[in-house]
C-alpha positions in Angstrom: 26.9 -0.9 -9.1 24.0 0.3 -6.9 22.2 3.3 -8.2 21.5 6.2 -5.8 18.7 8.7 -5.5 18.5 11.9 -3.5 15.8 13.0 -1.1 15.0 16.7 -0.5 17.4 16.9 2.4 20.3 16.1 0.1 21.1 12.6 1.5 22.4 10.2 -1.1 21.4 6.6 -0.4 21.0 3.3 -2.4 17.8 3.1 -4.4 15.9 0.8 -2.1 13.0 0.8 0.3 15.1 2.7 2.9 15.0 5.9 0.8 11.2 6.3 1.3 11.4 5.8 5.0 14.4 8.1 5.4 12.8 10.8 3.3 9.6 10.7 5.3 11.5 10.8 8.6 14.1 13.4 7.6 12.1 15.9 5.7 8.4 14.7 5.6 8.6 14.3 1.8 8.4 11.4 -0.6 10.5 11.3 -3.7 8.8 10.7 -7.1 7.9 7.1 -7.7 7.8 5.4 -11.1 4.4 4.4 -12.4 3.4 0.8 -12.3 4.3 -1.7 -15.0 1.6 -2.8 -17.3 -0.4 -5.6 -15.5 -0.2 -9.1 -17.1 -3.2 -10.8 -18.7 -5.4 -12.4 -16.1 -4.8 -16.2 -15.8 -8.4 -16.7 -16.8 -8.0 -14.7 -19.9 -11.5 -13.2 -19.4 -12.1 -9.6 -20.1 -15.4 -7.8 -19.7 -16.4 -4.3 -20.7 -18.2 -1.8 -18.5 -21.3 -0.2 -20.1 -21.4 3.5 -20.2 -24.9 4.9 -19.3 -26.4 8.0 -20.8 -28.2 8.7 -17.5 -28.3 7.4 -14.0 -30.4 4.3 -13.3 -32.8 4.1 -10.3 -31.6 1.9 -7.5 -34.8 0.1 -6.4 -33.9 -3.6 -6.7 -36.3 -4.1 -9.6 -34.1 -4.2 -12.7 -36.9 -2.2 -14.5 -34.5 0.1 -16.5 -34.2 -0.3 -20.3 -30.6 -1.3 -20.1 -31.5 -4.7 -18.6 -33.6 -5.5 -21.6 -31.1 -4.4 -24.2 -27.7 -5.2 -22.7 -26.6 -8.9 -22.6 -25.6 -10.0 -19.1 -22.5 -11.6 -17.9 -23.0 -15.2 -16.8 -21.5 -18.7 -16.7 -20.1 -18.7 -13.1 -17.6 -21.5 -12.2 -17.6 -23.4 -8.9 -14.6 -23.3 -6.6 -16.3 -25.4 -3.9 -17.4 -28.2 -3.8 -16.7 -29.2 -7.4 -13.8 -27.2 -8.6 -14.0 -26.0 -12.2 -17.6 -27.1 -12.9 -20.5 -24.9 -13.8 -22.4 -23.3 -10.9 -25.7 -25.1 -10.0 -27.7 -21.8 -10.0 -27.6 -19.2 -12.8 -26.4 -15.6 -12.1 -26.8 -12.8 -14.6 -24.7 -9.6 -14.0 -24.5 -6.2 -15.5 -21.5 -3.8 -14.9 -22.3 -0.2 -15.8 -21.2 3.4 -14.9 -22.0 7.0 -15.5 -20.0 10.2 -14.5 -20.5 9.7 -10.8 -21.1 6.0 -9.9 -20.3 2.4 -10.8 -23.3 0.2 -10.9 -23.3 -3.6 -10.5 -26.6 -5.4 -10.8 -27.4 -9.1 -10.7 -30.3 -11.5 -11.1 -29.6 -14.4 -8.9 -31.7 -17.4 -10.0 -32.6 -20.0 -7.4 -34.5 -23.2 -8.1 -35.3 -23.7 -4.4 -38.4 -22.2 -2.8 -37.7 -18.9 -0.9 -38.0 -20.6 2.5 -35.0 -22.7 1.7 -32.8 -19.7 1.0 -30.3 -18.6 3.7 -31.1 -15.0 4.4 -31.0 -14.3 8.1 -28.7 -11.3 8.7 -29.3 -7.6 8.0 -26.6 -5.9 10.1 -23.8 -4.2 8.2 -20.6 -6.3 8.1 -21.9 -8.8 10.5 -19.9 -12.1 10.5 -23.1 -14.0 9.9 -23.7 -12.2 6.6 -20.8 -14.1 5.1 -22.7 -17.3 5.9 -25.8 -16.3 3.9 -26.7 -16.6 0.3 -24.8 -13.7 -1.1 -23.7 -11.9 -4.3 -20.5 -9.8 -4.3 -18.2 -7.9 -6.6 -14.4 -7.5 -6.0 -12.7 -4.5 -7.6 -9.0 -4.4 -8.1 -8.9 -0.6 -8.8 -5.1 -0.3 -9.1 -5.0 -3.5 -11.2 -2.0 -4.8 -9.3 -3.6 -8.2 -8.9 -3.0 -8.3 -5.1 -5.2 -5.6 -3.4 -8.9 -4.9 -3.8 -12.2 -3.9 -2.3 -15.2 -6.2 -1.9 -18.9 -5.2 -1.9 -21.5 -7.9 -1.1 -25.1 -8.4 0.0 -27.9 -10.9 0.6 -31.5 -11.1 -0.3 -32.3 -8.9 2.7 -30.2 -6.0 1.3 -27.5 -6.1 4.0 -24.3 -4.2 3.4 -21.0 -6.0 3.5 -17.7 -4.5 2.5 -14.0 -5.3 2.9 -10.5 -4.1 2.0 -8.3 -6.8 0.8 -4.5 -6.5 1.1 -1.8 -8.7 -0.4 -4.4 -11.5 -1.2 -4.2 -12.4 2.6 -5.8 -9.8 4.8 -9.5 -8.8 4.7 -10.5 -5.7 6.6 -14.3 -5.9 7.3 -14.2 -2.7 9.3 -13.8 -0.5 6.2 -17.1 1.3 5.7 -17.3 3.3 2.5 -20.4 5.2 1.2 -22.4 3.0 -1.2 -25.9 1.7 -1.6 -27.7 -1.5 -2.5 -31.3 -2.6 -3.0 -32.7 -6.1 -3.3 -36.0 -7.7 -4.1 -37.4 -11.1 -4.9 -39.0 -12.5 -8.0 -40.6 -15.8 -9.0 -37.4 -17.8 -9.4 -34.8 -15.9 -7.5 -33.7 -12.5 -6.1 -32.3 -9.3 -7.6 -29.4 -7.0 -6.6 -28.7 -3.4 -7.6 -25.4 -1.7 -6.2 -24.4 1.8 -6.7 -20.8 2.6 -5.8 -19.7 6.2 -6.0 -16.2 6.8 -7.6 -15.6 9.1 -4.6 -15.6 6.0 -2.4 -12.8 4.3 -4.4 -9.1 4.9 -4.9 -7.5 4.2 -8.2 -4.6 5.2 -10.5 -4.6 8.7 -12.1 -6.1 9.0 -15.6 -9.5 9.1 -17.0 -9.3 5.7 -19.0 -9.0 2.9 -16.5 -8.4 -0.8 -16.5 -9.3 -2.7 -13.3 -9.5 -6.2 -12.1 -12.9 -7.6 -11.4 -14.2 -10.7 -9.7 -17.9 -11.7 -9.2 -18.9 -14.2 -6.5 -22.2 -16.1 -5.9 -22.7 -18.1 -2.6 -25.5 -20.7 -2.3 -25.2 -21.5 1.3 -27.6 -24.4 1.6 -25.4 -26.3 -0.9 -22.2 -24.9 0.7 -21.4 -23.8 -2.8 -19.0 -20.9 -3.8 -18.8 -19.9 -7.4 -16.9 -17.1 -9.3 -16.8 -15.3 -12.6 -13.3 -16.8 -13.3 -11.8 -20.0 -11.9 -10.4 -19.9 -8.4 -8.4 -22.9 -7.1 -10.1 -24.9 -4.4 -6.9 -24.7 -2.3 -7.7 -21.0 -1.8 -11.1 -21.6 -0.3 -10.1 -21.6 3.3 -11.7 -23.4 6.2 -15.3 -22.2 5.5 -15.0 -21.6 1.7 -15.1 -17.8 2.1 -11.3 -17.1 1.4 -11.4 -17.6 -2.3 -12.3 -14.0 -2.9 -8.9 -13.0 -1.5 -7.2 -14.5 -4.6 -7.2 -11.2 -6.5 -4.7 -12.4 -9.0 -7.3 -14.7 -10.5 -9.7 -11.9 -11.3 -10.9 -11.0 -14.8 -10.1 -7.7 -16.4 -12.6 -4.8 -16.5 -12.1 -2.4 -19.4 -14.1 0.5 -20.9 -14.1 2.7 -17.7 -13.8 6.4 -18.2 -13.8 7.7 -14.6 -14.5 11.3 -13.6 -11.5 13.6 -13.7 -9.4 13.2 -10.5 -10.4 15.6 -7.8 -9.0 16.0 -4.3 -12.1 14.7 -2.5 -12.7 16.3 0.8 -14.8 14.7 3.6 -15.5 16.4 6.9 -17.2 14.5 9.7 -17.9 16.5 12.9 -19.5 14.9 15.9 -21.2 16.0 19.1 -21.2 13.8 22.2 -23.2 14.0 25.4 -22.4 11.5 28.2 -23.3 10.8 31.8 -20.8 8.7 33.8 -20.6 7.0 37.2 -17.5 5.4 38.5 -17.4 4.2 42.1 -13.9 2.7 41.7 -12.3 6.0 40.8 -10.6 8.2 43.4 -12.5 10.3 44.2 -15.7 8.6 43.2 -17.6 9.9 40.3 -21.4 9.9 40.3 -23.6 11.0 37.3 -20.8 13.3 36.0 -22.1 15.0 32.8 -19.9 15.7 29.8 -20.6 17.5 26.6 -17.9 17.5 23.9 -17.2 17.4 20.2 -14.6 16.8 17.6 -14.0 16.3 13.9 -12.5 13.8 11.4 -11.3 15.0 8.0 -10.3 13.0 4.9 -8.6 14.7 2.1 -7.4 13.2 -1.3 -3.7 14.3 -1.5 -3.7 12.7 -4.9 -6.2 10.5 -6.7 -4.7 7.4 -4.9 -3.2 8.9 -1.7 -5.4 9.9 1.1 -4.8 11.9 4.3 -6.9 11.5 7.4 -6.9 14.0 10.3 -8.7 13.6 13.7 -9.2 16.1 16.5 -10.4 15.4 19.9 -11.0 11.8 19.0 -13.6 9.9 21.0 -14.6 6.3 20.7 -17.8 6.3 22.9 -19.6 4.3 20.3 -17.3 1.3 20.4 -18.8 -2.0 21.7 -17.3 -3.5 24.8 -14.6 -6.2 24.6 -15.7 -9.8 24.9 -14.5 -11.5 28.2 -12.2 -14.5 27.8 -11.0 -17.3 30.1 -7.2 -17.3 30.2 -5.4 -20.3 31.9 -2.0 -19.5 30.4 0.9 -17.5 31.7 0.6 -14.9 28.9 -1.6 -12.0 28.0 -4.5 -12.3 25.6 -4.7 -10.0 22.6 -8.0 -8.2 22.2 -9.0 -6.9 18.7 -9.0 -3.2 17.7 -12.6 -1.9 17.4 -12.0 1.9 17.0 -13.0 3.1 13.6 -10.1 5.6 13.1 -7.5 2.8 13.4 -9.4 0.2 11.4 -9.5 1.8 7.9 -6.4 0.9 5.9 -5.1 -1.3 8.6 -3.8 -3.9 6.1 -1.2 -1.3 5.0 0.4 -1.4 8.5 0.3 -5.1 9.0 3.8 -6.5 9.9 5.0 -9.6 11.7 1.9 -11.1 13.1 0.3 -11.4 9.7 3.0 -14.0 8.9 1.8 -16.5 11.5 3.6 -17.5 14.7 0.7 -19.3 16.3 -0.2 -16.0 18.1 3.3 -15.6 19.4 4.9 -13.6 16.6 5.4 -10.0 17.9 3.2 -7.2 16.5 5.6 -4.3 15.9 2.5 -2.0 15.4 -0.6 -2.7 17.4 -3.0 0.3 17.5 -4.6 -0.6 20.8 -1.4 0.7 22.4 -2.5 4.2 21.4 -5.1 5.8 23.7 -5.3 2.8 26.1 -3.1 2.1 29.1 -3.7 -0.9 31.4 -7.3 -1.1 30.1 -8.1 2.6 30.8 -8.7 5.2 28.1 -6.1 7.9 27.6 -7.5 11.0 25.8 -6.4 11.4 22.1 -5.8 15.1 21.3 -5.3 14.9 17.6 -3.7 12.8 14.9 -3.1 12.2 11.2 -2.6 9.4 8.8 -1.6 9.1 5.1 -2.3 5.9 3.3 -2.4 4.9 -0.4 -0.5 3.5 -3.3 2.1 5.2 -5.5 3.1 3.0 -8.4 4.3 -0.3 -6.9 4.6 1.2 -3.4 2.1 1.0 -0.6 2.5 3.9 1.8 1.3 4.3 5.4 2.3 7.0 7.9 0.6 7.7 11.2 1.1 10.2 14.0 -1.2 10.5 17.1 -0.8 12.8 20.1 -2.3 11.7 23.4 -3.0 13.9 26.4 -1.8 13.7 30.0 -3.5 11.0 32.1 -3.0 9.6 35.6 0.6 8.2 35.6 0.9 8.6 31.8 2.5 11.7 30.2 1.4 13.3 27.0 2.9 11.0 24.3 3.4 11.1 20.5 3.0 7.8 18.6 4.5 7.6 15.2 4.4 4.8 12.5 5.8 4.8 9.0 5.2 1.7 6.8 6.4 1.2 3.2 5.8 -1.9 1.0 6.9 -2.6 -2.6 5.2 -5.0 -4.9 7.7 -7.5 -6.4 7.2 -10.4 -8.8 3.5 -11.3 -9.5 2.1 -11.8 -5.9 5.0 -10.9 -3.6 6.1 -7.8 -1.6 9.0 -6.5 0.5 8.6 -3.7 3.1 9.9 -1.7 6.0 8.4 -0.3 9.2 9.4 2.3 11.8 7.5 3.1 15.0 8.3 5.5 17.8 6.8 6.3 21.2 8.1 9.6 22.5 7.9 8.6 26.2 9.0 5.0 26.8 7.2 3.0 29.5 10.6 1.5 30.4 13.2 4.2 31.3 13.5 7.9 30.4 13.5 8.7 26.7 11.8 7.4 23.7 11.2 3.9 22.3 11.8 3.0 18.7 11.2 -0.1 16.6 12.2 -0.8 13.0 12.1 -3.8 10.8 12.1 -5.3 7.3 9.7 -8.0 6.0 9.1 -10.0 2.9 6.2 -12.1 1.7 6.8 -14.3 -1.4 4.1 -16.3 -3.2 5.1 -18.7 -5.9 2.9 -20.7 -8.2 -0.4 -21.6 -6.6 0.4 -22.6 -3.1 4.0 -21.9 -2.1 4.6 -19.1 0.4 7.9 -17.9 1.9 7.6 -15.2 4.6 10.0 -13.6 6.9 10.9 -10.5 8.9 13.7 -9.1 11.1 13.0 -6.3 13.6 14.9 -4.4 16.3 13.9 -2.1 19.1 15.7 0.7 21.0 14.8 1.4 24.6 16.7 3.4 27.2 18.8 1.0 29.3 18.3 -2.0 27.0 21.1 -2.5 24.5 21.5 -6.3 24.0 19.1 -9.0 22.9 16.8 -6.5 21.2 16.0 -8.2 18.0 13.4 -10.6 16.6 13.2 -12.5 13.4 11.0 -15.1 11.7 11.3 -17.4 8.7 8.2 -19.3 7.4 7.5 -21.8 4.7 3.8 -22.6 4.0 2.4 -25.0 1.4 -1.5 -24.8 2.0 -2.7 -27.0 -0.9 -6.1 -28.6 -0.8 -5.0 -32.2 -0.4 -1.6 -31.7 1.3 -0.2 -29.1 3.6 3.2 -28.3 5.1 4.2 -25.5 7.4 7.7 -24.8 8.8 8.6 -21.9 11.0 11.5 -20.5 13.0 10.7 -17.5 15.2 12.9 -15.8 17.8 12.2 -12.9 20.1 15.1 -11.5 22.2 14.9 -11.0 25.9 14.9 -7.2 25.6 12.9 -6.9 22.3 10.4 -4.2 23.4 8.1 -2.7 20.7 6.1 -0.2 22.8 3.8 0.7 19.9 3.3 -3.1 19.4 2.3 -6.2 21.4 4.2 -9.2 22.7 2.7 -12.3 24.3 6.1 -13.6 25.5 9.7 -12.7 25.3 13.1 -14.4 25.2 12.1 -17.5 23.2 13.0 -19.4 20.1 10.2 -21.2 18.4 10.6 -24.1 16.0 7.4 -25.3 14.5 6.4 -28.1 12.1 3.0 -29.1 10.9 1.9 -31.6 8.2 -1.6 -32.2 6.8 -3.3 -34.7 4.6 -6.9 -33.8 3.4 -8.5 -36.2 1.0 -12.0 -35.7 -0.5 -13.7 -39.1 -0.6 -16.0 -39.8 -3.5 -17.9 -42.7 -2.2 -19.1 -41.2 1.1 -22.1 -39.1 0.2 -22.3 -37.1 3.4 -18.6 -36.4 3.8 -16.9 -33.6 1.9 -13.4 -33.8 3.2 -11.2 -35.6 5.8 -8.3 -33.9 7.4 -5.4 -35.6 9.2 -2.9 -33.3 10.8 0.1 -33.6 13.0 2.8 -31.3 14.3 5.2 -30.1 17.0 5.7 -26.7 18.6 9.1 -26.5 20.3 9.9 -23.3 22.3 13.2 -22.8 24.0 14.7 -19.7 25.7 16.5 -17.5 23.1 19.6 -16.8 25.3 20.2 -20.3 26.8 18.4 -22.7 24.5 16.7 -24.5 27.4 13.4 -26.1 26.7 10.5 -23.9 27.9 7.4 -25.3 26.2 6.6 -28.2 23.9 3.3 -29.2 22.2 2.7 -32.2 20.0 -0.6 -32.4 18.2 -2.5 -35.0 16.4 -5.9 -34.0 14.9 -8.6 -35.6 12.8 -11.5 -33.6 11.3 -14.4 -34.6 9.1 -16.2 -31.9 7.1 -19.7 -32.9 6.0 -21.6 -31.7 2.9 -24.0 -29.6 5.1 -20.8 -27.8 6.4 -20.9 -29.3 9.9 -17.5 -30.4 11.2 -16.4 -33.0 13.7 -12.9 -32.7 15.1 -10.8 -35.0 17.5 -7.5 -33.7 18.9 -4.9 -35.2 21.1 -2.3 -32.9 22.6 0.9 -33.7 24.6 2.3 -30.7 26.4 5.4 -29.7 28.4 5.8 -26.5 30.4 8.7 -25.4 32.5 8.0 -22.7 35.1 11.0 -20.6 36.3 8.9 -18.7 38.8 5.5 -19.3 40.6 2.5 -19.2 38.3 -0.7 -17.8 39.7 -3.2 -19.9 37.7 -6.2 -18.7 39.6 -7.1 -16.8 42.8 -5.5 -18.6 45.8 -4.0 -21.3 43.5 -0.2 -20.9 42.7 1.9 -23.5 40.9 5.5 -23.9 42.0 8.5 -23.6 39.6 9.4 -26.9 37.9 8.8 -28.9 34.8 5.4 -30.4 34.0 4.2 -32.9 31.4 0.5 -33.3 30.7 -1.9 -34.4 28.0 -5.5 -33.8 27.1 -7.9 -34.8 24.4 -10.6 -32.7 22.7 -13.8 -33.4 20.9 -15.4 -30.5 18.9 -18.5 -30.4 16.9 -19.2 -27.3 14.7 -22.7 -26.8 13.5 -22.8 -25.1 10.0 -23.3 -21.3 10.3 -26.1 -21.3 7.8 -28.4 -23.2 10.3 -31.1 -21.4 12.3 -29.2 -22.6 15.4 -25.4 -22.9 15.1 -22.3 -22.9 17.2 -19.3 -24.9 18.3 -19.5 -27.5 21.2 -16.3 -28.5 22.8 -15.4 -31.2 25.4 -11.8 -31.4 26.8 -10.5 -33.9 29.3 -7.0 -34.7 30.6 -4.2 -33.6 32.9 -3.2 -30.0 33.5 0.2 -29.4 35.0 0.2 -31.7 38.1 -3.6 -32.0 38.2 -6.7 -32.6 36.0 -8.9 -30.5 33.8 -12.3 -30.8 32.4 -13.6 -28.2 29.9 -17.1 -27.8 28.4 -17.8 -24.9 26.0 -20.4 -23.8 23.6 -19.1 -20.9 21.6 -19.6 -18.9 18.4 -23.3 -19.7 18.9 -26.2 -18.1 17.1 -29.9 -18.7 17.2 -32.1 -17.1 14.5 -35.4 -16.1 16.1 -36.4 -14.2 13.1 -34.4 -12.7 10.2 -34.2 -9.5 12.2 -33.8 -10.9 15.7 -30.9 -13.2 16.8 -29.4 -14.4 20.1 -25.7 -15.3 20.4 -25.0 -17.2 23.6 -21.6 -18.4 24.8 -20.9 -20.6 27.9 -17.5 -21.8 29.1 -17.0 -24.2 32.0 -13.4 -24.9 33.1 -12.9 -27.2 36.2 -9.3 -27.7 37.3 -8.2 -29.9 40.2 -4.6 -29.4 41.4 -2.8 -30.4 44.6 -2.5 -26.7 45.3 -6.2 -26.2 45.1 -9.3 -26.7 43.0 -11.2 -24.1 41.1 -13.9 -23.6 38.4 -13.8 -20.8 36.0 -17.1 -19.9 34.5 -17.8 -17.6 31.6 -21.3 -16.7 30.2 -22.0 -14.2 27.5 -25.1 -13.4 25.5 -25.5 -10.9 22.6 -29.1 -10.1 21.5 -29.4 -8.2 18.2 -32.4 -6.6 16.5 -32.1 -5.1 13.1 -34.7 -2.6 12.0 -33.2 -1.9 8.5 -29.8 -2.7 7.0 -28.6 0.7 8.3 -30.1 0.5 11.8 -29.8 -2.0 14.6 -29.7 -2.4 18.4 -27.5 -4.8 20.1 -27.1 -5.8 23.8 -24.1 -7.7 25.3 -24.3 -9.2 28.8 -21.3 -11.0 30.2 -20.3 -12.8 33.5 -16.7 -13.9 34.2 -16.0 -15.7 37.5 -12.2 -15.2 37.0 -12.6 -11.5 37.8 -16.0 -11.6 39.4 -17.5 -9.2 36.9 -20.9 -8.8 35.4 -21.0 -6.3 32.6 -23.6 -5.0 30.1 -23.4 -3.0 26.9 -26.4 -1.9 24.9 -25.7 -0.1 21.6 -28.0 1.5 19.0 -26.4 2.4 15.6 -28.4 4.3 13.0 -26.9 5.3 9.8 -29.5 8.0 9.1 -27.7 9.3 6.0 -24.9 7.5 4.1 -21.7 7.9 6.2 -23.6 9.8 9.0 -24.5 8.0 12.2 -26.3 8.3 15.5 -25.1 6.1 18.4 -26.8 5.6 21.8 -24.6 3.5 24.1 -25.3 2.3 27.7 -22.8 0.3 29.6 -22.3 -0.8 33.2 -20.0 -3.1 35.2 -20.7 -4.8 38.5 -18.3 -6.6 40.9 -20.0 -9.7 42.3 -17.7 -9.6 45.4 -18.9 -6.2 46.5 -21.5 -5.7 49.2 -24.6 -4.1 47.6 -24.3 -5.9 44.2 -27.4 -4.0 43.1 -25.3 -0.9 42.8 -23.0 -0.8 39.7 -19.2 -0.3 40.0 -19.3 1.9 37.0 -22.0 3.0 34.6 -22.3 5.3 31.6 -24.6 6.4 28.9 -23.5 8.3 25.8 -25.2 9.8 22.8 -23.0 10.5 19.8 -24.1 12.1 16.5 -21.9 12.7 13.5 -22.5 14.0 10.0 -20.6 13.4 6.9 -20.0 16.2 4.4 -18.5 15.3 1.0 -17.0 17.8 -1.5 
């Protein structure tokens, strides 16, 4: 018989995930949750004890304090890549300490190579390139649930890198806690000293704590990744960096007596001054001044549950989106860059995180809030609650936007609940609501259930079912997915079934296409040859992607793929692909300006050759050549993307060039995209970056220059200049729109 539990409103329902969603929606309260079960012994069996300090140590990157001479270090790291299970080639000594305020992690990273051979060419906080340097990092599983954690890492230049890890799958690099690190060099290696305030961490109630801990050392010139405890090579990922996600393999950290739980309060007000010109507006705006302000507030409801509030939210400091070439019939998804929506985003992940080749619906997509058809909609205020209660991860969000041209004031609401089950699995539910639907009069709601199961080392079973309610749409409003994934190192197999109904309409989410049923198969064989000194791994891959309409079952798209890739010991990659494609058009497809394809069925094929230069190089990037047919014509593509040139460790240039020449009976066109980002880093907490882009598809040239200075931990100054020009307009020297903004915020912690 199913047990029942009551919520404060008096409703009696089965004891399941639905109670927590219902209680939150009905009465804004959550019932008491049982505490977590005692965590199992780590697979490695390794336990380390944190050292209690009588007084704080000085963070100067020198390891000059007495404790480093008297306390034995932690050592004996184990390779994951390239030689699984063997000792690391370079020695690393680590100390884990704490006092009443901070956790300290220090390391002496020995390196037998001369300093000029070390890879240390990035100082910007959280820059992608930082993960391709020689680094030292520490993962903390503060709830000791062996599935979630936080990562802090740095390189020999003292750059700050930090991530939130959710369910051993999602790494959020936009999480920016307050912490500090200092590094220095010595004859034979480099030194790290980290100071992580307990106020910057969430953990279970109680003074005496047991956490999970993993230590990572990366020697990038050797393409070597090693850890405190063994991590299977199958978890390394494409570039080796994914091993840190395997939180379940971490060691156990004991001996921590954390400060008494306090309801930490953070207040972060901001002031903004801006000057805007927009000649495309009606009426035109010319040098319109604006002075405004707002505030963000963070409050610890409990020691492991945090509430965030925002008032008069502004995102003037956000970098411009990168332009892309789109030769498909479907919209491209652009990443979220706004800070308020980035923290804790792993809690709200649903659907798309399970795969789907970019086609799985995103039931919650934060870019639908405060943006409409690419234009900003003012956000009046909002709140969010995230955290962990026992085995439950909780996320709730409510944002109110203001009136804008053609868009009424709207409330966006999201409730997300997940429960940990088994050792590395979870089940969950989500509910979203938009008070004013974009289709019809009334509101739009979406709700769904999902599950992610992980068995043994490499077996994953995922799935979800979701439904939407929109005025005037009553049938074909569901979506579901089932997924089997076996991502072992030598062999891989992926099977997927995905369906999106014709009227499935998550208006706080995102869909690339509707009314389809996707059947997907992919097999992989990846041997590691022992007698080829320069080759680390071969990969042979083949698969089929079959998409039919959900209501009639008629074939709409089909893709058959064969791929061969060779990964070299220096981390360069050579890839060769052959793709056979089929597309059926039910209506005319405008593939480019003045070029429209007629309805009908089209079969075409192209081949690709890609060479990826290892990201540790002073000059790196991905060069692609594609040749073949395209619908009823021909296509040639030349691209150089993800490029980076190290001028100095402080100055880098990141060029991108894309050339797409298409010849069709209906017309011939060439799409050209050029993009260059130039970055100069003054200190690990201060940099300036400029992004210039040209896209022939929309005849736009745009520029964005951004200075970010974290003048005090958690407090920042931004100076942002942006402009956009239309190359078709007469008088190109005059910008279509232009703006400059100066934004200053200050963090107060209590």
